[in-house]
C-alpha positions as CSV (number, residue, x, y, z in Angstrom):
1,X,66.6,105.0,112.9
2,X,65.8,108.4,114.9
3,X,67.9,110.6,112.3
4,X,65.8,109.0,109.5
5,X,62.3,109.7,111.3
6,X,63.3,113.3,111.9
7,X,64.4,113.8,108.2
8,X,61.1,112.3,107.3
9,X,59.1,114.8,109.5
10,X,55.4,114.4,108.1
11,X,54.6,117.9,109.3
12,X,56.8,119.4,106.5
13,X,55.0,121.1,103.6
14,X,54.3,119.3,100.6
15,X,57.2,120.5,98.5
16,X,59.8,119.3,101.0
17,X,58.1,116.0,101.3
18,X,58.3,115.3,97.6
19,X,61.7,116.2,97.9
20,X,62.5,114.0,100.6
21,X,60.6,111.4,98.7
22,X,62.7,111.6,95.6
23,X,65.8,111.4,97.6
24,X,64.6,108.3,99.4
25,X,63.2,106.4,96.4
26,X,66.3,107.4,94.1
27,X,68.5,105.9,96.7
28,X,66.9,102.8,97.2
29,X,66.6,102.5,93.4
30,X,70.5,103.0,93.0
31,X,71.2,100.4,95.7
32,X,68.8,98.1,94.2
33,X,70.6,98.6,90.6
34,X,73.9,97.9,92.2
35,X,72.5,94.7,93.8
36,X,71.1,93.3,90.3
37,X,74.3,94.1,88.8
38,X,76.1,92.1,91.3
39,X,73.7,89.2,91.2
40,X,73.7,89.1,87.6
41,X,77.5,89.3,87.2
42,X,77.6,86.1,89.7
43,X,75.0,84.2,87.5
44,X,76.8,85.1,84.2
45,X,79.9,83.8,85.7
46,X,78.4,80.7,86.8
47,X,75.8,80.0,83.9
48,X,77.1,82.0,81.1
49,X,79.7,81.3,78.5
50,X,83.2,80.5,80.6
51,X,85.3,82.6,77.5
52,X,84.7,85.9,78.8
53,X,83.1,87.9,81.5
54,X,79.6,89.6,81.4
55,X,79.4,92.1,78.4
56,X,80.0,95.9,79.5
57,X,79.0,96.9,76.3
58,X,76.6,94.5,74.5
59,X,77.4,96.6,71.4
60,X,80.9,95.4,71.2
61,X,81.2,93.3,68.1
62,X,83.2,90.8,70.0
63,X,80.3,89.7,71.9
64,X,77.9,87.3,69.9
65,X,74.3,88.3,69.3
66,X,73.1,85.8,71.4
67,X,74.8,86.7,74.3
68,X,74.3,90.5,73.8
69,X,70.3,89.7,73.7
70,X,70.4,87.3,76.8
71,X,72.4,89.9,78.7
72,X,70.1,92.7,77.7
73,X,67.1,91.0,78.4
74,X,68.5,89.8,81.9
75,X,69.9,93.3,82.9
76,X,66.6,94.8,81.7
77,X,64.3,92.6,83.5
78,X,66.5,92.4,86.6
79,X,66.8,96.5,86.8
80,X,62.8,96.6,86.2
81,X,61.9,94.0,88.8
82,X,64.7,95.5,91.3
83,X,63.3,99.1,90.9
84,X,59.7,97.9,91.5
85,X,60.7,96.1,94.7
86,X,62.7,98.9,95.9
87,X,59.9,101.5,95.1
88,X,57.5,99.4,97.3
89,X,60.1,98.7,100.2
90,X,60.8,102.3,100.1
91,X,57.1,103.3,100.2
92,X,56.3,101.1,103.1
93,X,59.2,102.4,105.0
94,X,58.1,106.1,104.3
95,X,54.9,105.0,105.6
96,X,56.4,103.5,108.6
97,X,58.5,106.6,109.5
98,X,56.0,109.0,108.7
99,X,52.6,107.4,109.4
100,X,51.6,108.7,106.0
101,X,51.9,107.5,102.3
102,X,54.6,109.1,100.1
103,X,53.9,112.1,98.4
104,X,51.8,111.3,95.1
105,X,50.9,107.9,96.1
106,X,47.2,107.4,96.7
107,X,46.5,105.3,99.5
108,X,43.2,104.1,98.2
């Protein structure tokens, strides 16, 4: 935790803070994406058709239109919600670590 606080030093110039924020928000987004993919894979295995695993590529002609659409909607919604949650959690963590909101986010 000390290393994170040292890394997120609020006294740094705004350019450095913007780069640090991009690193933090991108990292949290990647982690959220991996988590969503794992959750969706398990949900597909439990509730989806038992003939095959989740589609790696919905454009594959061996996948029916219905399954491709369901998978695409689930992935799109899941990734969208996960990205929003990860951005908000990362912003809150930034504020706790630095005492100020992330660059580009208006506190009002």
